[in-house]
C-alpha positions in Angstrom: -15.5 3.4 -51.1 -12.4 2.8 -49.0 -10.4 4.8 -51.6 -12.9 7.7 -51.5 -12.8 7.9 -47.7 -9.0 7.7 -47.8 -8.8 10.6 -50.2 -11.3 12.6 -48.1 -9.2 11.9 -45.0 -6.0 13.1 -46.6 -7.8 16.2 -47.9 -9.3 16.9 -44.5 -5.9 16.6 -42.9 -4.4 19.1 -45.4 -7.1 21.6 -44.8 -6.8 21.2 -41.1 -3.1 21.7 -41.3 -3.5 24.9 -43.3 -6.0 26.2 -40.7 -3.6 25.4 -37.8 -0.7 27.1 -39.6 -2.7 30.1 -40.5 -4.1 30.6 -37.0 -0.9 31.8 -35.3 -0.2 34.2 -38.1 -3.6 35.7 -37.8 -3.3 35.9 -34.0 0.1 37.6 -34.2 -1.1 40.1 -36.8 -4.0 41.1 -34.6 -2.3 41.0 -31.3 0.0 44.0 -30.6 1.4 42.3 -27.5 2.6 39.3 -29.6 3.9 41.6 -32.4 6.0 43.6 -29.9 7.3 40.6 -28.1 11.1 41.0 -28.2 11.6 37.2 -27.7 9.6 36.3 -30.8 11.9 35.7 -33.8 11.4 38.3 -36.5 9.7 36.9 -39.7 12.2 37.3 -42.5 11.4 37.2 -46.2 12.9 34.3 -48.1 16.4 35.0 -49.4 16.1 32.7 -52.5 13.8 35.0 -54.3 14.8 37.8 -56.7 15.6 41.1 -55.1 14.2 44.3 -56.5 16.8 46.4 -58.4 16.7 50.2 -58.3 17.5 51.4 -61.8 19.9 54.2 -62.6 18.3 57.1 -64.6 17.7 56.6 -68.3 17.9 52.8 -68.0 14.9 50.8 -69.2 13.5 48.3 -66.7 11.6 45.2 -67.6 7.8 45.6 -67.0 7.9 42.7 -64.7 10.5 44.2 -62.4 9.5 46.2 -59.4 11.8 49.2 -59.2 12.0 52.7 -57.9 11.3 55.1 -60.8 14.1 57.6 -61.4 13.5 61.3 -61.3 14.6 63.7 -64.0 17.8 65.6 -63.3 16.1 68.8 -64.3 12.9 68.3 -62.4 12.2 68.4 -58.6 12.2 65.0 -57.0 8.9 63.4 -56.2 7.5 64.5 -52.8 8.1 62.2 -49.9 5.3 60.5 -48.0 3.1 62.7 -46.0 4.3 61.2 -42.8 7.9 62.4 -43.4 9.2 65.7 -42.3 9.1 68.3 -45.1 12.6 68.8 -46.4 14.7 70.6 -48.9 16.2 68.3 -51.5 19.0 70.7 -52.1 21.7 72.6 -50.2 19.4 75.6 -50.6 16.1 76.2 -48.7 13.7 79.1 -49.2 11.1 80.8 -47.1 9.7 84.1 -46.2 11.3 84.4 -42.7 14.6 85.8 -41.6 17.8 84.1 -42.8 19.8 81.8 -40.5 19.4 78.8 -38.2 17.0 79.2 -35.3 16.6 76.8 -32.4 13.1 76.8 -31.1 12.0 76.1 -27.5 10.9 72.6 -28.4 14.5 71.7 -29.4 13.9 71.8 -33.2 16.2 73.7 -35.5 14.6 75.6 -38.3 16.7 76.5 -41.3 15.4 79.8 -42.7 16.6 81.1 -46.1 15.0 83.5 -48.5 14.9 82.9 -52.3 18.4 82.5 -53.8 19.8 81.4 -50.5 22.5 78.7 -50.5 23.4 76.4 -47.6 26.8 74.6 -47.7 28.1 71.8 -45.5 31.8 72.7 -44.8 34.5 70.8 -43.0 37.4 73.0 -41.7 40.8 71.6 -40.8 44.0 73.1 -39.5 47.5 72.5 -40.9 47.7 69.2 -38.9 44.4 67.9 -40.4 42.5 68.4 -37.1 39.0 69.8 -37.2 38.5 73.4 -36.1 35.2 73.8 -34.3 35.1 77.4 -32.9 34.7 79.6 -35.9 31.9 82.1 -36.6 30.4 83.8 -39.6 33.2 86.4 -39.7 35.8 83.7 -40.2 34.3 82.6 -43.6 34.5 84.0 -47.1 32.6 82.6 -50.1 32.9 83.1 -53.8 30.3 81.9 -56.4 31.6 81.8 -60.0 34.5 84.0 -58.8 32.2 86.7 -57.3 32.4 87.4 -53.5 29.2 86.6 -51.7 27.8 87.8 -48.3 27.9 85.2 -45.6 24.7 85.3 -43.5 25.6 82.7 -40.9 28.0 79.9 -40.2 27.3 77.4 -37.4 28.5 74.0 -36.3 25.4 71.8 -36.0 25.4 68.0 -35.6 22.3 67.6 -37.7 20.7 64.3 -38.5 21.7 62.9 -41.9 20.0 60.8 -44.6 22.6 58.3 -45.8 22.9 55.8 -48.5 25.4 52.9 -47.9 26.5 51.4 -51.3 28.6 48.2 -51.1 30.2 46.5 -54.0 28.7 43.0 -54.5 31.0 41.9 -57.3 32.7 38.5 -57.1 36.0 39.9 -56.0 34.4 41.3 -52.8 33.4 37.8 -51.6 36.3 37.5 -49.0 36.1 41.2 -48.0 32.4 41.5 -47.2 32.5 40.4 -43.6 35.1 43.1 -42.7 33.4 45.7 -44.8 30.0 45.0 -43.3 31.4 45.2 -39.7 33.1 48.6 -40.5 29.9 50.0 -42.0 27.9 48.9 -39.0 30.5 50.6 -36.8 30.0 53.8 -38.8 26.3 53.7 -38.1 26.8 53.2 -34.4 29.2 56.2 -34.3 26.8 58.4 -36.2 24.0 60.7 -34.9 21.3 58.4 -33.4 18.7 60.3 -35.5 20.4 59.4 -38.8 18.4 57.4 -41.3 20.0 55.2 -43.9 19.3 52.7 -46.7 21.5 49.9 -48.1 22.3 49.2 -51.7 24.3 46.2 -52.8 25.5 46.5 -56.4 27.1 44.3 -58.9 25.8 44.3 -62.5 22.9 46.5 -61.1 22.1 48.2 -57.8 19.7 46.4 -55.4 17.9 48.2 -52.6 18.3 45.6 -49.8 17.1 47.9 -47.0 15.0 51.0 -47.4 15.3 54.1 -45.2 15.3 53.3 -41.5 17.0 54.2 -38.2 17.0 50.6 -37.1 20.6 49.5 -37.0 19.7 45.8 -36.9 17.7 46.1 -40.1 20.5 48.0 -41.8 23.0 45.3 -40.7 20.7 42.7 -42.1 20.5 44.6 -45.4 24.3 44.7 -45.7 24.5 41.0 -45.0 22.1 40.2 -47.8 24.5 39.9 -50.8 25.1 37.6 -53.7 28.5 38.2 -55.3 28.4 38.5 -59.1 31.0 39.2 -61.7 30.7 42.9 -62.7 30.6 46.3 -61.1 28.0 49.0 -62.1 29.3 51.7 -59.8 28.1 54.7 -61.7 24.6 53.4 -62.1 24.4 52.6 -58.4 25.5 56.2 -57.5 22.9 57.7 -59.8 20.1 55.5 -58.6 21.0 56.0 -54.9 21.1 59.8 -55.4 17.6 59.5 -56.7 16.5 57.5 -53.7 18.0 60.1 -51.4 16.2 63.0 -53.2 12.9 61.2 -53.3 12.7 59.6 -49.8 15.3 61.1 -47.5 13.8 63.3 -44.8 16.9 65.2 -43.8 18.4 68.1 -45.7 22.0 66.9 -45.0 22.6 63.9 -47.2 25.5 61.5 -47.6 26.5 58.6 -49.8 29.1 56.1 -48.6 30.6 53.9 -51.3 32.8 50.9 -50.7 34.3 49.1 -53.7 37.4 47.1 -54.7 37.6 48.0 -58.4 36.7 50.2 -61.3 33.3 50.4 -63.0 33.0 47.8 -65.8 29.2 47.5 -66.3 27.4 50.9 -66.0 25.4 52.4 -68.8 26.1 55.8 -67.3 29.6 57.4 -67.5 31.4 58.9 -64.5 30.6 62.4 -65.6 26.9 61.5 -66.0 26.8 60.1 -62.5 28.4 63.2 -61.0 26.0 65.4 -63.0 23.1 63.4 -61.6 24.3 63.9 -58.1 24.7 67.6 -58.7 21.4 67.9 -60.5 19.6 66.5 -57.4 21.4 69.1 -55.3 23.9 66.5 -54.4 24.7 64.5 -51.4 28.2 64.5 -50.1 30.0 61.4 -51.4 32.5 59.5 -49.3 34.4 56.6 -51.1 36.5 53.8 -49.7 38.6 52.1 -52.4 39.9 48.7 -51.6 42.5 48.8 -54.4 45.4 47.1 -52.7 45.0 43.9 -54.8 44.4 45.6 -58.2 46.8 45.8 -61.2 48.5 49.2 -61.5 46.5 50.4 -64.5 43.1 49.3 -63.2 43.9 50.7 -59.8 44.7 54.2 -61.2 41.4 54.2 -63.2 39.4 53.2 -60.1 41.2 55.7 -57.9 40.6 58.6 -60.2 36.9 57.8 -60.4 36.4 57.6 -56.6 38.4 60.8 -56.1 36.3 62.6 -58.6 33.0 61.5 -57.0 34.2 62.7 -53.6 36.0 65.9 -54.5 33.2 67.2 -56.7 30.7 66.8 -53.9 32.7 67.8 -50.8 33.5 64.3 -49.5 36.7 62.4 -49.0 38.2 59.4 -50.9 40.0 56.9 -48.8 42.3 54.2 -50.0 43.3 51.8 -47.2 46.5 49.7 -47.5 44.7 46.6 -46.2 41.3 45.4 -44.9 42.6 46.1 -41.4 42.3 49.9 -42.0 38.7 49.9 -43.1 37.3 49.9 -39.5 39.2 53.0 -38.5 38.3 54.8 -41.8 34.6 54.1 -41.2 34.9 55.8 -37.8 36.7 58.8 -39.4 33.9 59.2 -41.9 31.3 59.2 -39.1 33.3 61.9 -37.3 33.7 64.0 -40.5 30.0 64.0 -41.1 29.2 65.3 -37.6 32.0 67.9 -37.4 30.9 70.3 -40.1 29.6 73.8 -40.4 26.4 74.9 -42.1 27.4 78.1 -44.0 24.7 80.1 -45.8 24.9 83.0 -48.2 22.6 84.9 -50.5 23.5 84.2 -54.1 24.1 87.3 -56.2 22.8 85.5 -59.2 19.1 84.7 -59.3 18.3 81.0 -59.2 15.9 81.3 -62.1 18.8 81.9 -64.4 19.8 78.3 -64.0 23.1 76.8 -64.9 25.9 75.3 -62.9 27.6 77.6 -60.2 31.1 76.9 -59.0 31.7 77.6 -55.3 34.8 78.3 -53.3 34.9 78.8 -49.5 37.8 80.0 -47.4 38.2 80.3 -43.6 40.8 82.3 -41.6 41.5 82.6 -37.9 44.7 84.1 -36.4 44.7 81.7 -33.5 44.6 78.6 -35.8 47.0 79.5 -38.6 46.3 78.3 -42.2 42.9 76.6 -42.5 41.6 74.2 -45.2 37.9 74.2 -46.1 36.3 71.3 -47.8 32.9 71.6 -49.4 31.2 70.8 -52.8 32.8 72.4 -55.8 29.5 73.7 -57.2 25.8 73.2 -57.5 22.8 73.5 -59.8 20.2 75.9 -58.2 16.7 74.9 -57.2 14.3 77.8 -57.6 11.6 76.4 -55.3 12.4 75.0 -51.9 10.9 74.9 -48.5 11.9 75.8 -44.9 12.9 72.6 -43.2 12.5 71.7 -39.5 15.4 69.6 -38.2 15.3 67.5 -35.1 17.8 68.7 -32.5 20.4 65.9 -32.0 20.9 67.0 -28.4 17.4 65.9 -27.3 
């Protein structure tokens, strides 16, 4: 009898303990005042469980793995959630209204473009490498597949951006991550406050450690959640992140920032396949930071060539700092470059329904500035069906 009562006593204490522990959670879940209390520590998921990888396209995922399904490069990306702003997944938007960029009384920009209209993000620099910000439509000329195009408008707009931050999580990055994370956080703070971003840490595969958010603290936490491993699947991470941008990014202007210290040695996709995936999804601008100062000459050249190709094909910039001390200033330069761009739109002389890759060349001239350099994507794959996109005014 004593044994039975003892067992009942221990069992009752266990049940009571569970009830007491559950009560605060239920109270917090149902009490907005408690949930919004800034002094209450945020409940974090355990860090010792497996993270969910985001697979690159055409890579099989185990049925037990929770992953973001890839979209086909030839098909439109899956629609975003209904609560998100309707967006164009390309550098082209279509609609039935007049061409150009209209600012409404409520402070929202509307990008209007008819069928076969192309929008390009263009950075313009003078001979000293300084941005030129006072140009108009008449200062730009555009060629598509070598054929001159009519420029409808060219405006400098600090539009909100959807950004993916991709950070190498291979073993060689262990001693660099603290500096890299601080630099990436500085970039976020120097960006448009309306920018949204997600964080992918990649080694043998890419992991989505923070989904789209404007919360800088959450993004910093996502960058801090890393587990260095031995290999680098850079191209797979680029392709998977481009899919994530196309599927869930709410802003037309889209960017990928990649920070790595070596060449790809684990991807199933090739460099050209990764670039094709980015272009097929109407392509974010890709900025790369290569920490190659410790590499052997042969490996460094291979990694440098890959990072330069990713950036040059998409209108971005590849940076190669001489030491970790330079990464912070480079991150600030990337933030500036993203915000100091023109939106140039033109009507393509070749109908989109003909498909195929189109090369693009943009030039700018201004007697008061001397020779000018324009940086934009080298080409695009057209999207035949797009929508007009409202964009929040950054000045509000």
